[in-house]
N, CA, C and O of each residue as an XYZ file, in Angstrom:
624
protein
N     -29.911      0.889     -6.296
C     -30.293     -0.752     -6.577
C     -28.830     -1.050     -7.259
O     -27.847     -1.638     -6.809
N     -29.109     -0.315     -8.714
C     -27.678     -0.587     -9.749
C     -26.147     -0.410     -9.301
O     -25.164     -0.938     -9.821
N     -26.199      0.604     -8.029
C     -25.068      0.740     -7.843
C     -24.359     -0.587     -6.860
O     -23.318     -1.239     -6.937
N     -25.357     -0.572     -6.074
C     -24.700     -1.982     -5.138
C     -24.834     -3.532     -5.894
O     -24.503     -4.554     -5.294
N     -25.273     -3.542     -7.045
C     -25.257     -4.627     -8.004
C     -23.614     -4.688     -8.584
O     -22.809     -5.610     -8.448
N     -23.453     -3.500     -9.205
C     -22.070     -2.569     -9.726
C     -21.129     -3.355     -8.869
O     -20.396     -4.251     -9.290
N     -21.227     -2.864     -7.385
C     -20.406     -3.169     -6.212
C     -20.136     -4.124     -6.121
O     -18.905     -4.133     -6.143
N     -20.564     -5.247     -5.998
C     -21.164     -6.722     -5.401
C     -20.488     -7.121     -6.551
O     -19.330     -7.494     -6.362
N     -20.956     -7.141     -7.822
C     -19.753     -7.537     -9.244
C     -18.899     -7.436     -8.878
O     -18.548     -8.504     -8.375
N     -17.690     -6.177     -8.714
C     -16.677     -5.654     -8.283
C     -16.369     -6.260     -7.265
O     -15.297     -6.849     -7.402
N     -16.925     -6.407     -6.097
C     -15.979     -7.021     -5.400
C     -15.920     -8.601     -5.480
O     -15.560     -9.123     -4.426
N     -16.186     -9.409     -6.458
C     -16.794    -10.885     -6.271
C     -15.707    -11.061     -7.499
O     -15.038    -12.093     -7.562
N     -15.541     -9.861     -8.605
C     -14.470    -10.430     -9.847
C     -13.155     -9.319     -9.678
O     -12.543     -9.112    -10.726
N     -12.710     -8.650     -8.554
C     -11.319     -8.167     -8.324
C     -10.800     -8.640     -6.770
O      -9.635     -8.671     -6.374
N     -11.917     -8.964     -6.087
C     -11.858     -9.697     -5.003
C     -11.067    -10.528     -3.966
O     -10.658    -10.374     -2.815
N     -11.037    -11.881     -5.325
C     -10.147    -12.949     -5.000
C      -8.350    -13.023     -5.976
O      -7.550    -13.954     -5.887
N      -8.212    -12.018     -6.638
C      -7.068    -11.775     -7.193
C      -6.183    -10.761     -5.885
O      -5.022    -10.860     -5.490
N      -7.053    -10.010     -5.554
C      -6.149     -8.913     -4.706
C      -6.234     -9.283     -3.243
O      -5.753     -8.757     -2.239
N      -6.812    -10.095     -3.386
C      -6.512    -10.885     -2.026
C      -5.260    -11.256     -1.575
O      -4.465    -11.078     -0.652
N      -5.470    -12.031     -2.938
C      -4.087    -13.288     -3.001
C      -2.905    -12.182     -3.288
O      -1.947    -12.184     -2.515
N      -2.923    -11.612     -3.941
C      -1.804     -9.831     -3.418
C      -1.162     -9.237     -2.744
O      -0.035     -8.742     -2.778
N      -2.601     -9.352     -1.554
C      -2.241     -9.220     -0.511
C      -1.530     -9.936      0.721
O      -0.986     -9.363      1.665
N      -1.652    -11.349      0.510
C      -1.328    -12.070      0.970
C       0.057    -12.934      0.043
O       0.770    -13.727      0.657
N       0.149    -12.822     -0.552
C       1.634    -12.787     -1.304
C       3.095    -12.105     -1.405
O       4.228    -12.414     -1.775
N       2.484    -11.119     -0.920
C       3.566    -10.091     -0.952
C       4.378    -10.083      0.647
O       5.600     -9.946      0.705
N       3.617    -10.231      1.766
C       4.223     -9.848      3.076
C       5.008    -11.373      3.490
O       5.825    -11.473      4.405
N       4.510    -12.640      2.503
C       4.930    -13.706      3.306
C       6.436    -13.904      2.637
O       7.241    -14.721      3.084
N       6.655    -13.196      1.706
C       8.524    -13.639      1.618
C       9.336    -12.238      2.418
O      10.532    -12.227      2.708
N       8.307    -11.047      2.689
C       9.319    -10.549      3.559
C       9.112    -10.672      4.723
O       9.920    -10.024      5.389
N       8.149    -11.395      5.495
C       8.248    -11.929      6.811
C       9.162    -12.966      7.185
O       9.756    -13.114      8.254
N       9.186    -13.698      6.087
C      10.204    -14.995      6.019
C      11.705    -14.585      6.207
O      12.553    -15.063      6.961
N      11.797    -13.433      5.187
C      13.173    -12.830      5.303
C      13.159    -11.972      6.556
O      14.156    -11.301      6.824
N      12.355    -11.958      7.144
C      12.692    -10.434      8.528
C      12.874    -11.946      9.446
O      13.761    -11.993     10.299
N      12.173    -12.891      9.257
C      12.282    -14.530     10.457
C      13.952    -14.998     10.474
O      14.739    -15.396     11.333
N      14.001    -14.705      8.992
C      15.787    -14.918      9.266
C      16.442    -14.515      9.492
O      17.418    -15.101      9.960
N      16.382    -13.006      9.301
C      17.660    -12.011      9.567
C      17.085    -11.547     11.121
O      17.727    -10.635     11.641
N      15.913    -12.108     11.913
C      16.264    -12.326     13.517
C      17.187    -13.099     13.976
O      18.172    -12.779     14.642
N      16.697    -14.653     13.428
C      17.559    -15.706     13.706
C      18.999    -15.830     13.423
O      19.640    -16.509     14.225
N      19.459    -15.442     12.695
C      20.562    -15.966     12.339
C      21.610    -14.318     12.642
O      21.231    -13.246     12.169
N      22.653    -14.424     13.324
C      23.644    -13.307     14.009
C      24.298    -12.395     12.493
O      24.624    -12.821     11.385
N      24.288    -11.252     12.974
C      24.849    -10.600     11.492
C      24.357    -10.555     10.490
O      25.148    -10.368      9.565
N      22.766    -10.699     10.082
C      22.661    -11.050      8.898
C      21.658     -9.444      8.510
O      20.510     -9.147      8.840
N      22.495     -8.821      7.847
C      22.098     -7.132      7.667
C      22.028     -6.971      8.933
O      20.854     -7.216      9.210
N      22.690     -6.652     10.053
C      22.298     -6.447     11.052
C      20.804     -6.289     11.709
O      20.087     -5.301     11.864
N      20.593     -8.017     12.111
C      19.558     -8.367     13.064
C      18.895     -7.082     13.390
O      19.337     -5.976     13.699
N      17.517     -7.633     13.201
C      16.187     -6.464     13.865
C      15.429     -6.231     12.090
O      15.608     -6.281     10.873
N      14.445     -5.940     13.290
C      13.093     -5.228     12.369
C      13.143     -4.124     12.033
O      12.299     -3.800     11.197
N      13.949     -3.242     12.420
C      13.567     -1.759     11.970
C      14.985     -1.665     11.855
O      15.785     -1.185     12.658
N      15.159     -2.126     10.881
C      16.658     -1.644     10.135
C      17.074     -1.119      9.107
O      17.785     -2.042      8.709
N      17.149     -0.556      8.573
C      17.592      0.487      7.300
C      17.032     -0.803      5.886
O      16.442     -0.301      4.929
N      17.191     -1.871      5.878
C      17.594     -2.971      4.746
C      15.707     -3.380      5.301
O      14.880     -3.190      4.409
N      15.395     -3.670      6.074
C      14.104     -4.102      6.701
C      13.156     -3.659      6.155
O      12.291     -4.289      5.546
N      13.254     -2.280      6.364
C      12.140     -1.125      6.282
C      12.303     -0.853      4.580
O      11.296     -0.455      3.994
N      12.968     -0.967      4.167
C      13.295     -0.882      2.520
C      12.753     -1.708      1.881
O      12.209     -1.364      0.831
N      12.727     -2.833      2.231
C      11.975     -4.551      1.907
C      10.475     -4.164      2.334
O       9.448     -4.144      1.657
N      10.679     -3.892      3.568
C       8.799     -3.686      3.527
C       8.200     -2.370      2.825
O       7.039     -2.520      2.445
N       8.477     -1.755      2.706
C       8.244     -0.399      1.756
C       8.305     -0.327     -0.143
O       7.702      0.432     -0.902
N       9.313     -1.476     -0.456
C       9.032     -1.673     -1.461
C       8.246     -3.082     -1.528
O       7.700     -3.108     -2.631
N       7.985     -4.152     -0.882
C       6.924     -4.765     -1.052
C       5.557     -4.101     -1.247
O       4.711     -4.423     -2.082
N       5.470     -2.958     -0.186
C       3.941     -2.323     -0.996
C       3.711     -1.868     -2.119
O       2.691     -2.068     -2.778
N       4.765     -1.137     -2.462
C       5.215     -0.686     -3.889
C       4.962     -2.093     -4.531
O       3.737     -2.013     -4.445
N       5.101     -2.944     -4.931
C       5.126     -4.176     -5.448
C       3.642     -4.358     -5.303
O       2.802     -4.217     -6.191
N       3.534     -4.543     -4.606
C       1.891     -4.715     -4.468
C       0.860     -3.764     -5.120
O       0.048     -4.128     -5.971
N       0.991     -2.338     -4.568
C       0.338     -2.175     -5.434
C       0.791     -1.610     -6.943
O      -0.028     -0.796     -7.370
N       1.776     -1.830     -7.732
C       1.991     -2.247     -9.097
C       1.320     -3.191     -9.087
O       0.443     -3.039     -9.938
N       1.194     -4.446     -8.411
C       0.700     -5.826     -8.580
C      -1.191     -5.324     -9.234
O      -1.535     -5.302    -10.416
N      -1.996     -5.019     -8.125
C      -3.372     -4.215     -7.991
C      -3.336     -3.501     -9.235
O      -4.265     -3.746    -10.005
N      -2.206     -2.422     -9.715
C      -2.641     -1.354    -10.793
C      -3.154     -2.571    -12.212
O      -4.138     -2.486    -12.948
N      -2.041     -3.651    -12.188
C      -2.141     -4.243    -13.456
C      -3.687     -4.997    -13.275
O      -4.472     -5.249    -14.189
N      -3.860     -5.261    -11.886
C      -5.065     -6.619    -12.577
C      -6.378     -5.360    -12.751
O      -7.408     -5.609    -13.378
N      -6.063     -3.734    -11.946
C      -7.658     -3.321    -12.490
C      -7.624     -2.470    -13.394
O      -8.529     -1.646    -13.531
N      -6.405     -2.532    -14.290
C      -6.284     -1.941    -15.413
C      -6.985     -2.696    -16.385
O      -7.805     -2.172    -17.139
N      -6.637     -4.182    -16.409
C      -7.274     -4.876    -17.220
C      -9.117     -4.973    -16.993
O      -9.959     -5.097    -17.883
N      -9.328     -4.871    -15.550
C     -10.756     -4.683    -15.338
C     -11.612     -3.860    -15.336
O     -12.773     -4.268    -15.308
N     -11.342     -2.360    -15.366
C     -12.036     -1.278    -15.687
C     -12.137     -0.837    -16.865
O     -11.299     -1.149    -17.711
N     -13.276      0.046    -17.173
C     -13.212      1.144    -18.325
C     -11.742      1.862    -18.092
O     -11.067      1.553    -17.110
N     -11.398      2.600    -18.817
C     -10.005      3.299    -18.816
C     -10.079      4.435    -18.072
O      -9.381      4.703    -17.094
N     -11.399      5.449    -18.815
C     -11.289      6.109    -18.406
C     -11.769      6.298    -16.675
O     -11.544      7.424    -16.231
N     -12.444      5.221    -15.625
C     -12.420      5.411    -14.348
C     -11.416      4.676    -13.581
O     -11.279      4.456    -12.378
N     -10.817      4.390    -14.530
C      -9.146      3.873    -14.274
C      -8.143      4.803    -14.043
O      -7.222      4.592    -13.254
N      -8.258      5.717    -14.622
C      -7.849      7.144    -14.790
C      -7.967      8.172    -14.069
O      -7.060      8.980    -13.867
N      -9.387      8.251    -13.501
C      -9.953      8.978    -12.528
C      -9.562      8.709    -10.932
O      -9.053      9.405    -10.053
N     -10.034      7.412    -11.003
C     -10.024      6.907     -9.709
C      -8.553      6.119     -9.340
O      -7.750      6.655     -8.576
N      -8.338      5.040     -9.846
C      -7.161      3.789     -9.340
C      -6.121      4.385     -9.438
O      -5.292      4.094     -8.576
N      -5.803      5.199    -10.243
C      -4.422      5.361    -10.689
C      -4.054      6.813     -9.725
O      -2.918      6.928     -9.265
N      -4.612      7.384     -9.590
C      -4.498      8.499     -8.277
C      -4.740      8.129     -7.449
O      -5.233      9.125     -6.920
N      -4.856      7.038     -6.449
C      -4.926      6.690     -4.856
C      -3.653      5.599     -5.588
O      -2.596      6.229     -5.607
N      -3.547      4.736     -5.945
C      -2.471      4.158     -6.395
C      -0.704      5.043     -6.128
O       0.257      4.769     -5.409
N      -0.999      6.198     -7.163
C       0.400      6.827     -7.253
C       0.418      7.637     -5.702
O       1.492      8.004     -5.225
N      -0.663      7.825     -5.111
C      -0.137      8.307     -4.043
C       0.032      7.257     -2.311
O       0.539      7.481     -1.212
N      -0.557      6.357     -2.811
C      -0.049      5.486     -1.879
C       1.972      4.488     -1.963
O       2.736      3.975     -1.145
N       1.951      4.759     -3.598
C       3.431      4.505     -3.932
C       3.735      6.053     -3.343
O       4.136      6.067     -2.179
N       3.675      6.596     -3.619
C       4.732      8.016     -2.961
C       4.642      8.102     -1.487
O       5.558      8.498     -0.767
N       3.127      7.585     -0.962
C       3.179      7.222      0.536
C       4.351      6.159      1.210
O       4.894      6.239      2.311
N       4.486      5.390      0.398
C       5.857      4.384      0.537
C       7.323      4.728      0.525
O       8.207      4.163      1.169
N       7.421      5.532     -0.133
C       9.005      5.912     -0.791
C       9.234      7.186      0.383
O      10.362      7.217      0.874
N       8.441      8.023      0.766
C       8.688      9.122      1.448
C       9.566      8.633      2.845
O      10.655      9.153      3.089
N       9.086      7.781      3.564
C       9.160      7.527      5.186
C      10.584      6.982      4.918
O      11.576      7.448      5.480
N      10.632      5.776      3.859
C      12.037      5.330      3.603
C      13.000      6.234      3.331
O      14.141      5.967      3.706
N      12.775      7.339      2.708
C      14.139      8.516      2.654
C      14.082      9.164      3.603
O      15.091      9.854      3.746
N      13.285      9.290      4.424
C      13.220      9.958      6.072
C      14.070      9.152      6.790
O      15.115      9.424      7.381
N      13.498      8.168      6.658
C      14.583      6.870      7.476
C      15.996      6.985      7.399
O      16.794      7.004      8.336
N      16.242      7.068      6.056
C      17.681      7.005      5.852
C      18.849      8.796      6.444
O      19.970      9.078      6.868
N      17.625      9.427      6.075
C      18.181     10.678      6.295
C      18.288     10.946      8.084
O      19.036     11.615      8.796
N      17.408     10.264      8.271
C      17.763     10.130     10.015
C      18.949      9.443     10.071
O      19.961     10.089     10.343
N      19.040      8.126      9.845
C      20.578      7.047      9.790
C      21.780      7.910      9.296
O      22.922      7.755      9.729
N      21.339      9.066      8.115
C      22.820      9.512      7.766
C      23.289     10.527      9.047
O      24.451     10.588      9.451
N      22.125     11.334      9.621
C      22.306     12.420     10.228
C      21.597     12.490     12.000
O      20.695     13.062     12.612
N      22.712     11.486     12.243
C      21.776     11.293     13.617
C      21.503     11.922     14.439
O      20.711     11.511     15.288
N      22.093     13.249     14.505
C      21.500     14.587     15.201
C      20.265     14.929     14.938
O      19.609     15.641     15.700
N      19.751     14.382     13.656
C      18.232     14.816     13.105
C      17.501     14.117     13.449
O      16.370     14.573     13.617
N      17.751     12.555     13.758
C      17.018     11.610     13.836
C      15.781     11.507     14.236
O      14.995     10.899     13.509
N      15.220     12.205     15.766
C      13.924     12.198     15.864
C      12.841     13.439     15.056
O      11.631     13.424     14.828
N      13.886     14.427     14.781
C      13.386     15.982     13.671
C      12.700     14.311     12.621
O      11.487     14.100     12.632
N      13.491     13.504     11.971
C      13.171     12.936     10.980
C      11.760     11.763     11.359
O      10.694     11.576     10.773
N      12.209     11.297     12.285
C      10.785     10.221     12.808
C       9.277     10.877     13.204
O       8.163     10.359     13.284
N       9.794     12.348     13.430
C       8.321     13.134     13.972
C       7.582     13.315     12.341
O       6.400     13.139     12.044
N       9.075     13.849     11.174
C       8.374     14.012     10.131
C       7.435     12.314      9.347
O       6.497     12.209      8.558
N       8.322     11.240     10.097
C       7.976     10.534      9.211
C       6.607     10.301      9.655
O       5.724     10.051      8.835
N       6.351     10.380     11.080
C       4.992     10.275     11.282
C       3.824     11.226     10.734
O       2.692     10.927     10.354
N       4.435     12.409     10.813
C       3.412     13.504      9.983
C       2.888     12.845      8.618
O       1.745     12.845      8.161
N       4.050     12.289      8.111
C       3.694     11.986      6.521
C       2.842     10.922      6.454
O       2.262     10.731      5.385
N       2.622     10.098      7.490
C       1.928      8.828      7.601
C       0.199      9.278      7.597
O      -0.740      8.727      7.022
N       0.236     10.842      8.733
C      -0.914     10.877      8.740
C      -0.959     11.396      7.345
O      -1.567     10.692      6.539
N      -0.318     12.721      6.831
C      -0.939     13.273      5.657
C      -1.109     12.105      4.720
O      -2.246     11.837      4.334
N      -0.643     11.779      4.539
C      -0.638     10.296      2.923
C      -2.575      9.750      3.662
O      -3.683     10.007      3.192
N      -2.217      9.034      4.805
C      -3.305      8.839      4.878
C      -4.809      9.544      4.650
O      -5.764      8.994      4.102
N      -4.785     10.816      5.173
C      -5.737     11.977      4.967
C      -5.972     11.985      3.705
O      -7.133     11.819      3.332
N      -4.747     12.214      2.594
C      -5.126     12.365      1.668
C      -5.733     10.999      0.741
O      -6.595     10.983     -0.137
N      -5.134     10.191      1.164
C      -5.646      8.762      0.111
C      -7.496      8.663      0.544
O      -8.386      8.418     -0.270
N      -7.668      8.911      1.907
C      -8.693      8.859      2.273
C      -9.834      9.405      1.229
O     -10.822      8.826      0.776
N      -9.235     10.999      0.970
C      -9.856     12.293      0.303
C      -9.813     11.319     -1.100
O     -10.746     10.641     -1.529
N      -9.000     11.399     -1.446
C      -8.841     10.363     -3.019
C      -9.950      9.644     -3.080
O     -10.800      9.821     -3.952
N     -10.046      8.660     -2.041
C     -11.016      7.339     -1.835
C     -12.359      8.397     -2.204
O     -12.916      8.426     -3.301
N     -12.665      9.109     -1.209
C     -13.837     10.107     -0.916
C     -14.035     10.663     -3.079
O     -14.978     10.697     -3.870
N     -13.293     10.818     -3.116
C     -13.220     11.507     -4.747
C     -14.292     10.323     -5.504
O     -15.438     10.318     -5.952
N     -13.476      9.622     -5.386
C     -13.408      8.312     -6.452
C     -15.056      7.739     -6.461
O     -15.875      7.272     -7.253
N     -14.920      8.154     -4.866
C     -16.817      7.191     -4.885
C     -18.289      8.362     -5.321
O     -19.491      8.098     -5.354
N     -17.426      9.917     -5.658
C     -18.659     10.734     -6.074
C     -18.397     10.489     -7.126
O     -19.490     10.479     -7.693
N     -17.337     10.175     -8.140
C     -17.488     10.039     -9.218
C     -17.512      8.472    -10.054
O     -17.481      8.022    -11.199
N     -17.582      8.056     -8.760
C     -17.952      6.706     -9.730
C     -18.395      5.798     -8.053
O     -17.589      5.229     -7.317
N     -20.010      5.943     -7.830
C     -20.648      5.348     -7.026
C     -20.164      3.793     -6.276
O     -20.012      3.646     -5.063
N     -20.030      3.025     -7.023
C     -19.589      1.876     -7.076
C     -18.365      1.108     -7.194
O     -18.179     -0.090     -7.405
N     -17.171      2.576     -6.912
C     -15.830      2.615     -6.621
C     -15.790      1.372     -5.517
O     -16.749      1.083     -4.803
N     -14.858      0.875     -5.510
C     -14.702     -0.422     -4.400
C     -13.214     -0.334     -3.802
O     -12.357     -0.945     -4.442
N     -12.799      0.371     -2.626
C     -11.673      0.626     -1.880
C     -11.222     -0.413     -1.921
O     -11.964     -1.378     -2.109
N      -9.499     -0.613     -1.718
C      -8.746     -1.423     -0.748
C      -8.883     -1.932      0.595
O      -8.415     -3.045      0.835
N      -9.381     -1.364      1.380
C     -10.424     -1.634      2.593
C     -11.507     -2.565      2.432
O     -11.621     -3.538      3.179
N     -12.500     -2.260      1.273
C     -13.525     -3.073      0.994
C     -13.390     -4.543      0.716
O     -14.065     -5.530      1.009
N     -12.022     -4.293     -0.106
C     -11.596     -5.571     -1.143
C     -11.034     -6.417      0.212
O     -11.196     -7.636      0.253
N     -10.297     -5.623      1.431
C      -9.466     -6.775      2.382
C     -10.698     -7.349      3.147
O     -10.841     -8.547      3.390
N     -11.539     -6.400      3.486
C     -12.776     -6.822      4.333
C     -13.736     -8.032      3.443
O     -14.394     -8.859      4.074
N     -13.725     -8.021      2.296
C     -14.705     -8.882      1.417
C     -14.400    -10.260      2.032
O     -13.299    -10.549      2.499
N     -15.679    -11.257      1.987
C     -15.816    -12.342      2.166
C     -16.805    -13.021      1.231
O     -18.015    -12.805      1.150
N     -15.859    -14.124      0.347
C     -17.211    -14.584     -0.321
C     -18.273    -15.596     -0.116
O     -17.995    -16.699      0.352
N     -19.300    -15.314     -0.399
C     -19.985    -16.229      0.275
C     -20.603    -17.568     -0.557
O     -21.241    -18.430      0.047
């Protein structure tokens, strides 16, 4: 029962500021993508250009950094180090590797198919790894709140 109360308290405390971050970061990225879509020759228009993929991934990293700052202020230091920090580091690395693979596929067009396959495999691997880290964090702290739970949280 204490675990449920603690988890609900964390959702009430962390939900609103982290949900704002979830919505705050994609909006400028989408505005930039819309501008790039309608203005000719704006960084070689399109949604899947090097520029737009890089901006999307950097937006994800900025979101993780802002999330880390909020959680560092509101969680005990030991719990933060053992759970949140590990998950966020894995997520940030998960954002950077596809960008590097995308650039490699662009620099070496003969290997673009291999780079694309590696991106798909990487997304699967990092998703499984973050899920494993979340499960480990739940074992260390049963009241651990994942980003998915925060995204699904609705204040009553």
